[in-house]
C-alpha positions as CSV (number, residue, x, y, z in Angstrom):
1,M,21.2,24.1,0.5
2,E,19.0,21.0,0.7
3,P,18.8,18.9,-2.4
4,N,15.7,18.6,-4.5
5,L,14.6,15.1,-5.4
6,S,12.7,14.4,-8.6
7,L,11.0,11.1,-9.5
8,A,8.7,10.8,-12.5
9,L,6.9,7.6,-13.8
10,H,6.7,7.1,-17.5
11,N,3.5,8.8,-18.9
12,G,2.6,9.8,-15.3
13,Q,0.9,6.4,-15.0
14,R,0.0,5.2,-11.5
15,D,-2.3,2.2,-12.2
16,Y,-0.6,-1.0,-13.4
17,Q,-1.5,-4.6,-14.0
18,P,0.6,-7.7,-13.1
19,G,3.2,-8.3,-15.7
20,E,3.3,-4.7,-17.0
21,S,6.4,-2.7,-17.2
22,L,7.0,0.1,-14.7
23,G,9.6,2.6,-15.5
24,G,10.6,6.2,-14.8
25,S,13.4,8.6,-14.2
26,Y,14.9,10.3,-11.2
27,Q,17.6,12.9,-10.3
28,V,19.0,14.9,-7.4
29,E,19.2,18.7,-8.0
30,A,20.6,21.7,-6.0
31,A,23.2,19.7,-4.1
32,S,27.0,19.7,-4.4
33,A,28.4,16.6,-6.0
34,D,30.5,15.8,-2.9
35,D,27.4,15.9,-0.7
36,V,25.6,12.9,-2.3
37,T,27.1,9.6,-1.2
38,A,24.5,7.2,-2.6
39,I,21.2,7.0,-4.4
40,E,18.7,4.1,-4.2
41,I,15.6,3.5,-6.3
42,S,13.2,0.7,-5.4
43,V,9.8,-0.7,-6.2
44,L,8.3,-2.2,-3.0
45,W,5.1,-3.2,-1.3
46,Y,4.2,-3.0,2.4
47,T,1.3,-3.7,4.6
48,E,-0.5,-1.5,7.0
49,G,-3.1,-2.3,9.6
50,K,-3.5,-4.8,12.4
51,G,-0.7,-7.2,13.2
52,D,2.8,-7.1,12.1
53,E,3.7,-4.8,9.2
54,D,5.5,-6.4,6.3
55,L,7.7,-4.9,3.6
56,S,9.2,-6.5,0.5
57,V,11.4,-5.0,-2.2
58,H,10.6,-6.1,-5.8
59,F,13.2,-4.0,-7.6
60,F,16.3,-2.3,-6.2
61,Q,19.1,-0.3,-7.7
62,R,21.9,1.5,-5.8
63,R,24.3,4.0,-7.3
64,V,27.5,5.2,-5.6
65,P,30.0,7.9,-6.8
66,S,32.7,5.3,-7.8
67,E,30.2,4.0,-10.5
68,S,29.5,7.4,-12.0
69,P,31.5,9.5,-14.4
70,E,33.2,12.3,-12.5
71,R,31.9,10.7,-9.3
72,D,28.8,12.9,-9.6
73,L,25.4,11.3,-8.8
74,R,23.3,14.3,-9.5
75,G,22.6,13.5,-13.2
76,G,19.4,12.0,-14.4
77,Y,18.9,8.2,-14.3
78,S,16.2,5.8,-15.4
79,F,14.8,2.5,-14.2
80,E,12.5,-0.2,-15.5
81,T,11.1,-3.4,-14.1
82,T,8.3,-5.9,-14.8
83,L,5.7,-6.0,-12.1
84,P,4.9,-9.4,-10.4
85,N,1.6,-11.2,-10.3
86,S,1.2,-10.7,-6.6
87,P,0.5,-9.3,-4.1
88,L,-2.0,-7.0,-5.5
89,S,-2.8,-3.6,-4.0
90,Y,-5.6,-4.1,-1.5
91,S,-7.5,-1.9,0.9
92,G,-9.4,-3.9,3.5
93,V,-10.9,-3.1,6.9
94,S,-8.0,-4.4,9.0
95,L,-5.2,-4.8,6.3
96,R,-3.9,-2.7,3.4
97,I,-1.3,-3.7,0.8
98,R,0.4,-0.7,-0.7
99,W,2.9,-0.5,-3.6
100,S,5.2,2.4,-4.2
101,V,8.4,3.6,-6.0
102,R,10.9,5.0,-3.5
103,L,13.9,7.2,-4.2
104,R,16.4,7.5,-1.3
105,V,19.4,9.8,-1.3
106,F,22.2,9.5,1.2
107,L,24.1,12.6,2.1
108,Q,27.3,13.4,4.0
109,R,27.2,13.4,7.8
110,G,24.6,10.5,7.8
111,R,21.7,12.6,6.5
112,E,19.1,10.9,4.3
113,M,16.2,12.1,2.2
114,S,13.5,10.1,0.4
115,L,10.6,10.6,-2.0
116,Q,7.9,8.0,-2.4
117,V,5.3,7.7,-5.3
118,P,2.4,5.4,-4.6
119,I,1.2,3.1,-7.4
120,Q,-1.8,0.7,-7.7
121,L,-1.0,-2.9,-8.8
122,G,-4.1,-4.8,-10.1
123,Q,-7.7,-4.1,-9.5
124,T,-9.2,-5.5,-6.4
125,H,-12.4,-4.4,-4.7
126,S,-11.9,-2.6,-1.4
127,A,-13.4,-4.4,1.6
128,R,-15.9,-2.4,3.6
129,R,-17.0,-2.8,7.2
130,V,-20.4,-4.4,7.6
131,E,-22.3,-3.5,10.6
132,I,-24.3,-6.4,12.1
133,P,-27.3,-5.0,14.0
134,R,-27.6,-5.9,17.6
135,S,-30.4,-8.1,18.7
136,V,-33.1,-6.3,20.7
137,G,-34.0,-7.8,24.0
138,P,-37.3,-9.8,24.4
139,S,-40.5,-7.8,24.3
140,S,-44.0,-8.7,25.3
141,S,-44.8,-9.8,21.7
142,D,-42.0,-12.4,22.1
143,A,-43.7,-14.2,25.0
144,P,-44.7,-17.8,24.3
145,G,-48.1,-18.0,22.8
146,S,-48.2,-14.4,21.7
147,A,-49.0,-13.7,18.0
148,G,-45.5,-12.3,17.3
149,S,-43.3,-15.1,18.8
150,A,-43.2,-17.7,16.0
151,G,-40.2,-16.6,14.0
152,A,-41.0,-12.9,14.5
153,A,-38.2,-10.5,13.8
154,T,-37.6,-7.2,15.6
155,E,-36.5,-4.3,13.4
156,G,-33.1,-5.1,11.8
157,T,-32.8,-8.6,13.3
158,R,-33.8,-12.0,12.0
159,R,-34.3,-14.8,14.4
160,T,-33.7,-18.4,13.5
161,P,-34.9,-21.2,15.8
162,V,-32.1,-23.3,17.2
163,T,-32.7,-27.1,17.5
164,D,-30.5,-29.8,18.8
165,S,-30.1,-32.7,16.4
166,F,-27.9,-35.4,17.9
């Protein structure tokens, strides 16, 4: 039978500010005591998007059977940490910074299970893609001496005269 993982944040809160306390509880159910070899809880951030992806762990706690009464890791545990000032959660066009609480359970025969709960750290405005209109090719109204050539703009495009000033 596969274990059930349970991870609950205090008050069901998902939005946090820098310096606030983040806490919760976790447990492993429906597994035999001998099957669970280690449990890890971590608070981490990672990047997604263009370029290299980064990951950094802010809080980490590992439990093994030798540290537990009766060598049983299935009981309920709690954790708490103070969140840092940065990096803040961010959702940009080419880069996203995500925070989460991750529970990992290591089982006999090299098996592993995990559960991740996303959180928001800070309040930043999401970036949005801005489309820059393409310039329209010259038209008959742009010809020198025509009424529309002196600083005229085609729809969606503004022309600025370029001068050399050396």
